[in-house]
N, C-alpha and C positions, 0 to 999 in steps of 0.2 A: 812604536813600542813593539817588542817581540816577546811572545809568550813561550815559544819553543825554540831554545837556542842551540840544540844539538840534533844531529841526525838520528841518534838513538831515541830521543824524545819524540821526534816526528814519526818514527816507525811504531813506537808504542801507541800513539794516537791512531794510526792507521789500523792496527789490529783491534783496538777497542771499537772503532767505528764499524769495522767489518763484522765483528761479533754481534753488534747490535742489529745490523741489517739481517744477519742470519736468523736471529730470534724473531724479528718482525715478520719475515717471509717464510717461516718454517711450517706454516699451516695451522698454527695455534691462534686462538682468538681470546682477547681479554673480554670477558662477559660483562657488559655494562647494562644495567637495568634501564637506564634512561634511553639507550638506543634500541633496546628490544621491546620497550613498552611495558616493562614491569611484569607482574604475574609469574615470577620465577619461583622454582621450588626453594624452600627455606635453605639458607646457608650458601646460596650460589653466587651472591653478589660479589663481583671483583675477582672471581676465579679465572684461572687460565684454562681454557677449554679447547676441545677439538670440535669440528663441525662436520656433520654428515648431511649430504643432499640425496634425497630419494626421489626417483621418478614416480609419477602417478598416471593413471589412466582415467580419462574423463568422458562420460557419455551423457549428453543432454537429452531431455525428454519433456513432453508436455504433461503437466500435472492434471489429474482428474479433478473435476469440480465437485466438491462435497460440502462446501460451505454455503451459507445462505445469508441474506441481509436481515439483520435484526431491525425491529421497528425503531429502536433508539439510536441506531447508527446512521452516520452520514450516508446518503445515497449519491451515486455518481451520474453525471449527465454530460455528454459531449462526444468529440470525435478526434482521434489522433491517427496520423499517417506517418509511421516510423519506418525508414528504409531497412533497419535491422530486424525488427520484429513484426512488421506488417501493420495492419489497422486495428484500432480499438474503437468500438462503438458502445456507448453506455446509455441506456434508456431507463426511465423511472416509471413505475406504475403504483398508484395509490388511490385510496378511497378517502374522500373528505365528506364528513357527515355533520348533521346538526348535533349540537351537544346535548339537547334535551328534546323530548317529545311530549305532547304534540307541539310542533314548531309553530311559533306565533309571530305576528307582526305588531308593531306598536299601535297601529290604527287599522280600521277596516281597509281591506285591499282596494276598494273602489276609491279610496282617498290617496293611494300610493301611486307614485309616478317614477318609473325607473330612470336613473341617470346613467349608470354603468355597472358592469360586473367585472371584477378583476381577480385573478388568482395570483398569489404571491408565494415565493419559496425563500426560506431563510438561507442565505449564502454563507458557506463556511470557508471556502478556499478553492485553489486551482492547482492542477498539475499540468505543466506545459507552458505554452506561450501566453502570458497574461494579457498581451495586446491582441491576440488572435480573436477574430470575430466568430461567434458561434450562433447558428440559427437553429431554433427548436420549434416544433409544432406540437400543439396540444390537442389530443383527441378524446372523445367520450368513449368509455368502455361500456359495452353492453354484454360482454361475455359473462354468462351466469356462473361459469366455473371459477371465476376469480373470487377466492374465498379468504376470509380473514384468518382462519385457523390452518392455512396451508403455508408451509415453509418453502419458499421458492428459491432454488439454487441460483447461483450467479449466471448460469447458462440458460435459465428459463425466463421466458417473457409471458405476456398475456395477449390474447387475440383482441384486435380492434379493427375498425374499418376506416380507411383514409377518407371515406365520405363523411365521417363524423368529426371533421375538423372544427375546432372551437376557437382557435386563435394561434398566433405565431409571435415570436419575439426574436430579435437579433441583438446580441450583447457581447461584451468582453468582460474579463475579470476586472480590468481597469475601470470600466464604466460602472460596474456594480459597486466597487469600492469607493469610487468618486461620489456616487449618488446623484440624485436629481430632484427637482422640485415637482410636487404634485399639486394639481389645481385646488384640492380640498384641504391642503395643509400648508402652514406657514414655514415649517422647518423642512430641511432636506432629508430625503429617505436614503439610507445607506444599507448596503449588504442585503438587497432584496432583488430577486428576479421577478418582474411583474409582467403578466400577460393579460391583456384586455380580451375578454370573451365576447363572442358574438352576441349581439343584443337579442336575437331570436331565442337563443338558449337561456339568457337571463330572464326574459319575459316568460318563458316556459316555466322556470323555477317560481316566478312570482305568481303564476296562475295556479299553482298546485294548492289544493285545499288541505288544511291540516286535519280535517275531520274525515273526508272521503278520498283525498288525493295522496300525494307521495309522502307528505310529512306526518304520517300517523306513527310509524315506527321504523326501525332499521331495515327489517326484511322487506317492507313495502318500498321504502325509499330506494333500496338497492335494485329493485326491479325497474325503476325509472332511470337511475344513475348509479352504475356499479363501479364508478371510478374514473380516473383520468390516466391517459398514457402520454408521457412527455418524451418525444422522440427527436433526436438530433437529425438535422438535414446535412448529410455528409457532403453534398455537392456545394454547399455554401458555408462550410465550417472549417476553421483552421485547427491547428494542433493544440487543443486544450480540452481537458476534462475537468468539470467543476463539481464541487461537493456541496450538497444541500442537506439541511436538517429537516426531516419531516415533523419532528416534535418541537421545532422552534416556534416561538410566538408569531413570527412573521409568515409561517406557512399556513395559508388559509384561502378560502374564497370569500371575497368581500362583495356584497351586493349593496350598492348605494342608491338611496331613494330620496325623493322629495315628497312631502305630504302637507296637506292643508291643515292649518290650525285655525279653527273658527272661534272667533270671539263673539261678544254681544253685538257689536256693530261692524266689525271688520273681519276679514279673512287674511291670515298671513301664512307664509311658507316656512317650513323647517326641513332639515335633512336628518337622515338616519342611516345606519348601516346594519346589515345582518350578515353573519358569518357561518361558514361551514369549515370544520377543522379536521385534521388527522387525529383520530382518537387513539392515543397510545396507552391502552390498558392491557394488562396481562391476564385478567380474569375472564372478562366477557369477549376479548379478542374482537373488538368492533371493526377497526379499520384494517383492510388488507394492504399488503405492500409487496413489491418485487423490484429488484434492481438487476436487469440483465446487462452483463458486461461481456460483449462478444469480441473475442480475439480471432482475427483472420490472418494466419501466417502465410497464406499463399503468395508466392513471388518475393518473399522477404529473404534477406541474407541468412537468417537463422533456419529457415524452413528445411533445407536438405539435412542439416545436422540434427535438429530436434525430432525429425521423423525417421531417421535411419536406424536408430537403436544400436549404433556402433560407436566405439571410441573415436574421437576426432581431435583435430588440432585447435579447435575453438570450443568455448563453453559459453552457453547462453542462459542468462537468468533474468526472468521477468517476474515482477511481483504478482501476488495473487489477484486474480486467477491467471496463472502463467506457466513458467517453465522452471525446471530445476536441473541439477547436474549430479550424476552418480560418480563417486570418486573411489577408485581402487588403489591401494598402496601395498603391492605384494612385497616390497622390500622391507616392510616392518618385521616380517618373519625372520629376517636375518639377524635381528637384534636380540633374539631370545638367548637367555643365559650368558649374555655378555657382561663383563664387569664394569658396567656403565652407570653413572649417575646422570640422569637426564635433568638438565637445568631449564631447558626451554625446547618445546617441539611445536611446530606450527606448519599449517598448510599455507603457502604463499601464493596468492593469485593477483594478477595485474590486468587492468583494463586495456583492451586493444582499441585505440582511438579510431573511429570510423569517419566522423564528420557527416555532413557539413557542420561547421562550427555553430551555425544558427540553431541547429537542432540539438547538438551536444550541450549547449549552454542552458537549455531548459528541460531536457529529459534526463533527470538526475540519476545518480547511482544510488541504489538502495542500501539499507543495512542488511547484511547477510546473516544467516543462521545455519549452523552445522548440526545435522542430526547424524545418528548412526543407525545402521540396519542390524537387527538381530538375525538369527539363523532362519526365522520364519518370514523374513522380509518386512517385519514391522519397524516403524520408526521409533527410535529410542533416544535417550540422552547419550552423550559421550561417556562411556564407562569411566568411573572414578573422577573424571573432571566435573561431573554434575554436582558434586558437593559444594562447589564454589559458585555456581551460577543458577541453580534451580531450586531455591528454597520453597518447599511446599507450604501453602497457607490456604485458609478458607476465606473466600470472597463473600462478603455480606451483600454485595451488589448482584452478582450472578448466582449466588447461593450454591456454589460448588467449589471444589478444591482447584487451585491454580498454582502454577509455578512462577515465582518471582525471578525472572531471568536477568542477569547482568550482561548487557551487550558489550560493555567495556572489558569484561573478563573473557568472553568468548572470542573477541577480536573481529566481530562482524561490522564494526563501524569503520568506514573507509578512511584512510589517510590519502594525501594527494602528493604526487611526485611529478616530475617532468620526464617524458619519454625521450628517446633519441632524436625525435623530430621536433622537439620543443613544445609538444602538447601536454597539457595538464591532464593526468589520468589518475584513476583511483587504484589504490593498492590495499589488499586485505591480508591480514595475518591471523589465521584461525587457530586458536589455542587447543592443542591436544596433548599437553605436557604430561599430565598424570596418567593418561591412557597409555602413552608410550612407555613411561617408566614401569607400569605394571605389565606390559608386554615383555620388557627386559627381564623382570623378575619371575615371569611365568604365571602371574596371576590373571592376566587377560589374554584373550586370543584375538587375532586380527579380524577386522570386520570392515565392510564398506561404509561409506559416508554419503549423505545427501546434503548438498549445498543449495540453499534456496533463499528467497527473499519473501518470507510469508507475511501475511497480514497479522494473524496470531500464529505463534508457534504451537502447533497441535500435534500431540503424540498419539500413537496407536492406542494407548491405554485410556484415551478420551480426555486426558487432562491437557489444558492449553496454558499458554503464558497469561499472566494476569493483566497485561496491557499489550497493545499492538507492537509488533516489531517494526512494521512499516504501515503507512496509511494504505488503504485498499487501492490497488492498481497504480501505486505511486513509485515509479522508478524502474530502471532496467540497466543491465550492464552486459557488455560483450567482453569476455575474459579470454586470455590465452589458455588453451587446454594443455593436456599432458604432453602433446607432441608439437606444440607451436615452435616454429623455427627460432624465434628470438625471445619471446616472453612466455615461456612455458610455465604451467602450474607445477609446483613441486613441494616436497616436504623438507624443511630445514630443521635440523636437530643440533642443539648445542649440548655437549656432554663432557664429562671428565671421567677418568678411570678410578675405580676404587683402589 
């Protein structure tokens, strides 16, 4: 069967096809909200638009440590050696105390016989290799400056002596999740790190008198035992950082005893346990806490870039406490007073795969957040875009105003694509649509941006996000910078003319 029976009909088909090809490759784009991820300005769906690509300048830097560990937040413990960002060492410091004074035992102390003393920590999760083995050592803190009313920043620790070693444990996230049997219980114990303490220390606790010894009140008890330091052994630990709840019911010191029960004609034995706990009160501030997270960038791939203070072809972002990137977009000034309707404007950033694959598979890419800088260098919202993602509300939990940030609107959640070498990499599309539209109309002026992976998004005005953007120290990403030869960061703008 023949559809075109004459030469004229075939020529007509040729010109129609050629015209369609010209339309396809003329530089215009049919704007599709499904492909762009939504969040378009009203009325833009299905429009024929042009596209502008603007270069950016990227300067990576180390953030200053200004945050501290709240008592109710998970604390980190472990060690990671990352070829891109260097090493991370996380140590925990805390006080465990009697819940009441004077502290008492169920029977006279001369009838008590120590079985064992165990400190346990409620396990919440892991960042890194869940099969990696971590070794930790527990030390007694005697430093009198460790105070419950002091807010310790993430770069601050507490003094202790390695001579005061109380016990050690070797574990993995897998072993904590799987659980194990304890001699004194019939069921399996899950999600606990347990460290058996030296019997000499346990006996010392037993020997304290509740009238004249350590168990009279908090201040006297802390002169005897001012807390515990839980320190990872980097020489015997793999790539894993673990999260523990100080306020969880499984975080405590358990002292197990046997005692004699004397009857009329016989004497039998029974068992009992006494506990010390982390006291999470906000009024008396009884238990002190600190969580030191030490980032050592020496010798890492990121080190030359994050310390130079200069624009570079790579951009490095490490979650709090970590690194950020300052982004300049001078080309935005060329859009002023143009007859443009901006349908979508976004900063596009793509991960540069480094490897080895064994590390890339468990050191995940974080959620990013885009701040802007005002003329005084303060971090602010993205002007005009903030109405869509930062609703101000009052938190009954923290008793302060917070921003309810929508990560889906800001574009900080990574999508995943395949690079030219077949590696799966993260891609981010950070939304600056309304800001760019207001530059076009002259209502906004150009400003720099900060791209980071914060724990909480905290602004210079003191208001922070209502919930974490990322878990603390969870994630890192190596991005192509503004001058990367193949995967540069850039601004993409879809627009039409009025």
